[in-house]
C-alpha beads as a LAMMPS data file, in Angstrom:
LAMMPS data file: protein, C-alpha beads

284 atoms
283 bonds

1 atom types
1 bond types

-500.0 500.0 xlo xhi
-500.0 500.0 ylo yhi
-500.0 500.0 zlo zhi

Masses

1 110.0

Atoms # bond

1 1 1 57.951 -40.326 -363.950
2 1 1 60.622 -38.923 -366.306
3 1 1 60.474 -39.908 -369.969
4 1 1 63.407 -42.094 -370.965
5 1 1 64.663 -41.396 -374.490
6 1 1 65.159 -44.525 -376.556
7 1 1 68.522 -44.511 -378.330
8 1 1 69.699 -46.228 -381.493
9 1 1 71.902 -48.446 -379.326
10 1 1 68.757 -49.801 -377.659
11 1 1 67.219 -50.696 -381.012
12 1 1 70.475 -52.337 -382.155
13 1 1 70.693 -54.416 -378.967
14 1 1 67.086 -55.630 -379.234
15 1 1 67.422 -56.417 -382.952
16 1 1 70.800 -58.108 -382.482
17 1 1 72.638 -55.898 -384.979
18 1 1 75.057 -52.948 -384.819
19 1 1 74.172 -49.219 -384.916
20 1 1 75.255 -48.783 -388.519
21 1 1 72.847 -51.511 -389.618
22 1 1 69.996 -49.868 -387.686
23 1 1 70.734 -46.522 -389.338
24 1 1 70.848 -48.022 -392.835
25 1 1 67.726 -50.117 -392.271
26 1 1 65.664 -47.145 -391.074
27 1 1 66.774 -45.126 -394.098
28 1 1 65.710 -47.925 -396.460
29 1 1 69.240 -48.752 -397.633
30 1 1 69.031 -51.441 -400.335
31 1 1 72.163 -53.131 -398.952
32 1 1 70.175 -54.316 -395.929
33 1 1 68.184 -57.509 -396.459
34 1 1 64.412 -57.393 -396.090
35 1 1 64.580 -59.809 -393.131
36 1 1 67.067 -57.605 -391.253
37 1 1 65.136 -54.457 -392.144
38 1 1 61.916 -55.935 -390.769
39 1 1 63.703 -57.030 -387.597
40 1 1 65.078 -53.529 -387.051
41 1 1 61.740 -51.854 -387.675
42 1 1 59.985 -54.257 -385.310
43 1 1 62.527 -53.445 -382.590
44 1 1 62.120 -49.689 -383.236
45 1 1 58.324 -49.913 -383.052
46 1 1 58.305 -51.966 -379.879
47 1 1 60.655 -49.511 -378.129
48 1 1 58.943 -46.411 -379.502
49 1 1 62.153 -45.194 -381.107
50 1 1 62.101 -41.849 -382.951
51 1 1 65.140 -40.887 -385.087
52 1 1 66.884 -37.710 -383.942
53 1 1 65.579 -34.886 -386.134
54 1 1 68.777 -32.829 -385.921
55 1 1 71.017 -35.759 -386.832
56 1 1 68.682 -36.768 -389.629
57 1 1 68.774 -33.218 -390.969
58 1 1 72.561 -33.101 -390.949
59 1 1 72.831 -36.343 -392.881
60 1 1 70.142 -35.456 -395.433
61 1 1 70.852 -31.708 -395.704
62 1 1 67.227 -31.059 -394.701
63 1 1 65.768 -29.592 -391.527
64 1 1 62.377 -31.325 -391.614
65 1 1 60.740 -27.899 -391.184
66 1 1 58.012 -26.444 -393.378
67 1 1 57.213 -22.748 -392.996
68 1 1 53.515 -21.746 -393.005
69 1 1 52.786 -18.021 -393.307
70 1 1 49.371 -16.468 -392.631
71 1 1 48.543 -12.801 -392.965
72 1 1 46.201 -13.106 -389.993
73 1 1 46.223 -15.992 -387.512
74 1 1 42.750 -15.132 -386.176
75 1 1 40.912 -16.383 -389.291
76 1 1 38.416 -19.114 -388.317
77 1 1 39.752 -21.505 -390.981
78 1 1 43.395 -21.360 -389.805
79 1 1 43.116 -24.536 -387.729
80 1 1 41.484 -26.502 -390.550
81 1 1 44.158 -25.418 -393.008
82 1 1 46.954 -26.442 -390.629
83 1 1 45.156 -29.739 -390.033
84 1 1 45.190 -30.430 -393.771
85 1 1 48.899 -29.654 -394.075
86 1 1 49.804 -31.679 -390.994
87 1 1 47.756 -34.689 -392.139
88 1 1 50.075 -34.955 -395.156
89 1 1 53.497 -33.830 -393.942
90 1 1 53.488 -35.493 -390.516
91 1 1 53.622 -38.869 -392.251
92 1 1 57.018 -37.791 -393.582
93 1 1 58.078 -36.593 -390.101
94 1 1 57.879 -32.906 -391.024
95 1 1 57.155 -30.189 -388.465
96 1 1 55.367 -26.900 -389.131
97 1 1 56.802 -23.483 -388.320
98 1 1 53.816 -21.105 -388.306
99 1 1 54.359 -17.368 -388.808
100 1 1 52.166 -14.264 -389.171
101 1 1 53.194 -11.846 -391.932
102 1 1 50.878 -8.925 -391.247
103 1 1 49.909 -6.572 -394.062
104 1 1 53.035 -4.512 -394.703
105 1 1 56.012 -5.341 -396.901
106 1 1 58.354 -4.682 -393.982
107 1 1 56.606 -7.341 -391.876
108 1 1 56.618 -9.833 -394.740
109 1 1 60.306 -9.231 -395.314
110 1 1 61.089 -9.971 -391.660
111 1 1 59.138 -13.236 -391.857
112 1 1 60.840 -14.260 -395.114
113 1 1 64.282 -13.563 -393.668
114 1 1 63.480 -15.471 -390.480
115 1 1 62.330 -18.552 -392.407
116 1 1 65.392 -18.396 -394.663
117 1 1 67.685 -18.174 -391.609
118 1 1 66.049 -21.293 -390.179
119 1 1 66.736 -23.197 -393.427
120 1 1 63.167 -24.411 -393.828
121 1 1 62.800 -27.010 -396.563
122 1 1 59.849 -25.163 -398.100
123 1 1 57.316 -22.384 -397.502
124 1 1 53.527 -22.318 -397.847
125 1 1 52.423 -18.679 -398.011
126 1 1 48.723 -17.831 -397.695
127 1 1 47.952 -14.577 -399.481
128 1 1 50.340 -12.348 -401.387
129 1 1 53.978 -13.040 -400.464
130 1 1 56.838 -10.579 -400.542
131 1 1 60.028 -12.311 -401.606
132 1 1 63.024 -10.116 -402.390
133 1 1 65.257 -12.926 -401.114
134 1 1 65.866 -16.386 -402.520
135 1 1 64.987 -19.630 -400.744
136 1 1 66.326 -23.075 -401.524
137 1 1 63.058 -24.985 -401.197
138 1 1 59.661 -24.688 -402.898
139 1 1 57.284 -21.765 -402.434
140 1 1 53.600 -22.739 -402.546
141 1 1 51.251 -19.735 -402.713
142 1 1 47.618 -20.159 -401.609
143 1 1 45.116 -17.453 -402.610
144 1 1 41.634 -16.911 -403.992
145 1 1 42.928 -15.593 -407.314
146 1 1 46.084 -16.128 -409.390
147 1 1 48.904 -13.665 -408.732
148 1 1 52.111 -12.977 -410.622
149 1 1 54.581 -14.535 -408.179
150 1 1 57.061 -17.299 -408.868
151 1 1 56.168 -20.573 -407.213
152 1 1 53.428 -23.184 -407.230
153 1 1 49.909 -21.796 -406.880
154 1 1 46.921 -23.345 -405.108
155 1 1 43.887 -21.274 -406.084
156 1 1 40.278 -21.325 -404.867
157 1 1 37.930 -21.283 -407.862
158 1 1 35.729 -18.345 -406.809
159 1 1 34.210 -18.128 -410.299
160 1 1 32.966 -21.725 -410.082
161 1 1 31.580 -20.964 -406.622
162 1 1 29.650 -18.009 -408.034
163 1 1 28.248 -20.191 -410.825
164 1 1 26.964 -22.654 -408.216
165 1 1 25.263 -19.852 -406.297
166 1 1 23.550 -18.495 -409.427
167 1 1 22.118 -21.938 -410.183
168 1 1 20.510 -22.410 -406.782
169 1 1 19.344 -18.762 -406.702
170 1 1 16.998 -19.664 -409.582
171 1 1 17.077 -16.254 -411.215
172 1 1 16.594 -14.205 -408.069
173 1 1 18.590 -11.058 -407.547
174 1 1 21.688 -11.832 -405.481
175 1 1 22.565 -9.450 -402.669
176 1 1 26.037 -9.891 -401.204
177 1 1 26.834 -8.798 -397.658
178 1 1 30.571 -8.509 -398.259
179 1 1 31.867 -7.061 -394.994
180 1 1 35.381 -5.939 -394.138
181 1 1 36.683 -9.515 -394.090
182 1 1 35.441 -12.145 -396.496
183 1 1 36.021 -15.822 -397.075
184 1 1 35.770 -15.344 -400.843
185 1 1 37.413 -12.235 -402.272
186 1 1 35.950 -11.049 -405.546
187 1 1 32.692 -12.998 -405.250
188 1 1 30.339 -9.987 -405.386
189 1 1 31.278 -8.784 -408.917
190 1 1 30.742 -12.287 -410.289
191 1 1 27.127 -12.293 -409.052
192 1 1 26.124 -8.967 -410.609
193 1 1 23.649 -9.008 -413.444
194 1 1 21.498 -11.800 -412.019
195 1 1 18.140 -10.041 -412.322
196 1 1 15.069 -10.837 -410.257
197 1 1 12.279 -12.706 -412.045
198 1 1 9.719 -10.417 -410.406
199 1 1 9.846 -7.182 -408.494
200 1 1 8.014 -8.747 -405.556
201 1 1 10.329 -11.717 -405.105
202 1 1 12.710 -11.692 -402.172
203 1 1 16.419 -11.480 -403.045
204 1 1 18.824 -14.381 -402.549
205 1 1 21.189 -13.095 -399.859
206 1 1 24.820 -14.165 -399.680
207 1 1 26.546 -13.518 -396.370
208 1 1 30.135 -13.265 -397.567
209 1 1 31.452 -11.884 -394.313
210 1 1 33.137 -13.035 -391.130
211 1 1 30.816 -10.644 -389.301
212 1 1 27.880 -12.919 -388.521
213 1 1 25.659 -10.045 -387.359
214 1 1 24.718 -9.775 -391.052
215 1 1 22.467 -12.844 -390.704
216 1 1 20.164 -11.078 -388.244
217 1 1 16.655 -10.888 -389.658
218 1 1 17.492 -12.860 -392.806
219 1 1 14.735 -14.694 -394.651
220 1 1 14.873 -18.263 -395.948
221 1 1 16.848 -17.754 -399.186
222 1 1 20.241 -17.205 -397.596
223 1 1 23.686 -18.618 -398.270
224 1 1 26.556 -18.415 -395.809
225 1 1 30.131 -18.361 -397.081
226 1 1 31.849 -20.619 -394.585
227 1 1 30.435 -21.959 -391.304
228 1 1 28.705 -25.107 -392.704
229 1 1 27.634 -26.276 -389.249
230 1 1 25.974 -22.932 -388.485
231 1 1 24.366 -22.863 -391.925
232 1 1 22.833 -26.290 -391.344
233 1 1 21.550 -25.220 -387.929
234 1 1 19.877 -22.138 -389.436
235 1 1 18.607 -23.978 -392.516
236 1 1 20.722 -21.943 -394.959
237 1 1 22.775 -22.900 -397.988
238 1 1 26.544 -22.817 -397.537
239 1 1 29.467 -22.282 -399.891
240 1 1 32.307 -23.519 -397.735
241 1 1 35.902 -22.322 -397.773
242 1 1 37.845 -25.572 -398.502
243 1 1 40.528 -24.892 -395.894
244 1 1 41.417 -28.509 -395.065
245 1 1 41.710 -29.482 -398.734
246 1 1 43.803 -26.396 -399.496
247 1 1 46.190 -27.308 -396.689
248 1 1 46.449 -30.942 -397.785
249 1 1 47.104 -29.970 -401.414
250 1 1 49.706 -27.362 -400.439
251 1 1 51.442 -29.852 -398.148
252 1 1 51.511 -32.576 -400.787
253 1 1 52.899 -30.224 -403.451
254 1 1 55.608 -29.025 -401.058
255 1 1 56.714 -32.581 -400.279
256 1 1 56.671 -33.583 -403.943
257 1 1 59.062 -30.772 -404.820
258 1 1 61.291 -31.312 -401.780
259 1 1 61.535 -35.041 -402.433
260 1 1 61.681 -34.700 -406.219
261 1 1 58.784 -37.013 -406.961
262 1 1 55.062 -37.094 -407.664
263 1 1 52.952 -34.483 -409.432
264 1 1 54.353 -30.934 -409.459
265 1 1 52.068 -28.680 -411.550
266 1 1 52.436 -24.909 -411.573
267 1 1 48.835 -24.408 -410.442
268 1 1 46.061 -26.449 -408.834
269 1 1 42.498 -25.115 -408.672
270 1 1 40.262 -26.168 -405.765
271 1 1 36.488 -25.823 -406.173
272 1 1 34.611 -24.823 -402.988
273 1 1 31.886 -27.276 -401.925
274 1 1 28.232 -26.196 -401.847
275 1 1 25.901 -27.548 -399.142
276 1 1 22.108 -27.676 -399.018
277 1 1 20.187 -26.346 -395.982
278 1 1 20.102 -29.976 -394.785
279 1 1 23.901 -30.190 -394.908
280 1 1 24.152 -32.386 -398.022
281 1 1 26.710 -31.689 -400.763
282 1 1 25.097 -30.255 -403.894
283 1 1 26.719 -31.432 -407.129
284 1 1 26.245 -28.943 -409.973

Bonds

1 1 1 2
2 1 2 3
3 1 3 4
4 1 4 5
5 1 5 6
6 1 6 7
7 1 7 8
8 1 8 9
9 1 9 10
10 1 10 11
11 1 11 12
12 1 12 13
13 1 13 14
14 1 14 15
15 1 15 16
16 1 16 17
17 1 17 18
18 1 18 19
19 1 19 20
20 1 20 21
21 1 21 22
22 1 22 23
23 1 23 24
24 1 24 25
25 1 25 26
26 1 26 27
27 1 27 28
28 1 28 29
29 1 29 30
30 1 30 31
31 1 31 32
32 1 32 33
33 1 33 34
34 1 34 35
35 1 35 36
36 1 36 37
37 1 37 38
38 1 38 39
39 1 39 40
40 1 40 41
41 1 41 42
42 1 42 43
43 1 43 44
44 1 44 45
45 1 45 46
46 1 46 47
47 1 47 48
48 1 48 49
49 1 49 50
50 1 50 51
51 1 51 52
52 1 52 53
53 1 53 54
54 1 54 55
55 1 55 56
56 1 56 57
57 1 57 58
58 1 58 59
59 1 59 60
60 1 60 61
61 1 61 62
62 1 62 63
63 1 63 64
64 1 64 65
65 1 65 66
66 1 66 67
67 1 67 68
68 1 68 69
69 1 69 70
70 1 70 71
71 1 71 72
72 1 72 73
73 1 73 74
74 1 74 75
75 1 75 76
76 1 76 77
77 1 77 78
78 1 78 79
79 1 79 80
80 1 80 81
81 1 81 82
82 1 82 83
83 1 83 84
84 1 84 85
85 1 85 86
86 1 86 87
87 1 87 88
88 1 88 89
89 1 89 90
90 1 90 91
91 1 91 92
92 1 92 93
93 1 93 94
94 1 94 95
95 1 95 96
96 1 96 97
97 1 97 98
98 1 98 99
99 1 99 100
100 1 100 101
101 1 101 102
102 1 102 103
103 1 103 104
104 1 104 105
105 1 105 106
106 1 106 107
107 1 107 108
108 1 108 109
109 1 109 110
110 1 110 111
111 1 111 112
112 1 112 113
113 1 113 114
114 1 114 115
115 1 115 116
116 1 116 117
117 1 117 118
118 1 118 119
119 1 119 120
120 1 120 121
121 1 121 122
122 1 122 123
123 1 123 124
124 1 124 125
125 1 125 126
126 1 126 127
127 1 127 128
128 1 128 129
129 1 129 130
130 1 130 131
131 1 131 132
132 1 132 133
133 1 133 134
134 1 134 135
135 1 135 136
136 1 136 137
137 1 137 138
138 1 138 139
139 1 139 140
140 1 140 141
141 1 141 142
142 1 142 143
143 1 143 144
144 1 144 145
145 1 145 146
146 1 146 147
147 1 147 148
148 1 148 149
149 1 149 150
150 1 150 151
151 1 151 152
152 1 152 153
153 1 153 154
154 1 154 155
155 1 155 156
156 1 156 157
157 1 157 158
158 1 158 159
159 1 159 160
160 1 160 161
161 1 161 162
162 1 162 163
163 1 163 164
164 1 164 165
165 1 165 166
166 1 166 167
167 1 167 168
168 1 168 169
169 1 169 170
170 1 170 171
171 1 171 172
172 1 172 173
173 1 173 174
174 1 174 175
175 1 175 176
176 1 176 177
177 1 177 178
178 1 178 179
179 1 179 180
180 1 180 181
181 1 181 182
182 1 182 183
183 1 183 184
184 1 184 185
185 1 185 186
186 1 186 187
187 1 187 188
188 1 188 189
189 1 189 190
190 1 190 191
191 1 191 192
192 1 192 193
193 1 193 194
194 1 194 195
195 1 195 196
196 1 196 197
197 1 197 198
198 1 198 199
199 1 199 200
200 1 200 201
201 1 201 202
202 1 202 203
203 1 203 204
204 1 204 205
205 1 205 206
206 1 206 207
207 1 207 208
208 1 208 209
209 1 209 210
210 1 210 211
211 1 211 212
212 1 212 213
213 1 213 214
214 1 214 215
215 1 215 216
216 1 216 217
217 1 217 218
218 1 218 219
219 1 219 220
220 1 220 221
221 1 221 222
222 1 222 223
223 1 223 224
224 1 224 225
225 1 225 226
226 1 226 227
227 1 227 228
228 1 228 229
229 1 229 230
230 1 230 231
231 1 231 232
232 1 232 233
233 1 233 234
234 1 234 235
235 1 235 236
236 1 236 237
237 1 237 238
238 1 238 239
239 1 239 240
240 1 240 241
241 1 241 242
242 1 242 243
243 1 243 244
244 1 244 245
245 1 245 246
246 1 246 247
247 1 247 248
248 1 248 249
249 1 249 250
250 1 250 251
251 1 251 252
252 1 252 253
253 1 253 254
254 1 254 255
255 1 255 256
256 1 256 257
257 1 257 258
258 1 258 259
259 1 259 260
260 1 260 261
261 1 261 262
262 1 262 263
263 1 263 264
264 1 264 265
265 1 265 266
266 1 266 267
267 1 267 268
268 1 268 269
269 1 269 270
270 1 270 271
271 1 271 272
272 1 272 273
273 1 273 274
274 1 274 275
275 1 275 276
276 1 276 277
277 1 277 278
278 1 278 279
279 1 279 280
280 1 280 281
281 1 281 282
282 1 282 283
283 1 283 284
């Protein structure tokens, strides 16, 4: 059965008002009485009416699009991050335009130009952006360490994560399996200098890699960076990459700037959660 699109005329007919009143009521125009506004919204809900995104964009000078740029779309936390962004922005009827920037400046430039040509209302860029061109909306940069780029920054507090690890390691020497790809960049140097209490004690191993073959043959004192469900299954500690929270924070900041309201700091720091081998959050 074909889907029949509900039009504004249908809402107006059911509510017993004209189209102009429906339009004003749905936009929250103060000239419309609360009784009429409620009647219009009730009619819209009962019919399943969705305002036309293109028409809404023309009237508000906004496209309702938010650009999301990843360097690599194959990262295991990509879905969680997008889920966090969508949880926030979908309530304001925003859609996500997801792009992959790659690792070269030429690729990043192409992505930046494409997003600018589509008139996105804002951009969330994960990693180090390359912006030789101006955009009208906000730029929210998400990374594991602060970088000298204009925009709002959402930063993972890797230093605080390292401090948590050192506390549960109880003085044991920390060995970091970094790997080619890591959840937490720069974690290894922060763990240096934690000497073993005795030469015979086993080291506290930190698997800071997306290559899970590093866990083969590991002893009990192990911490996985990321993969909390796997860590619980294996009985390991876990310092999780807060992907969902990062996405939600980045989405909220973008909307606040676009809509000119709410909190709009230059930087927000997100502390990664630490889980026990039983899967409980450890507060340190």
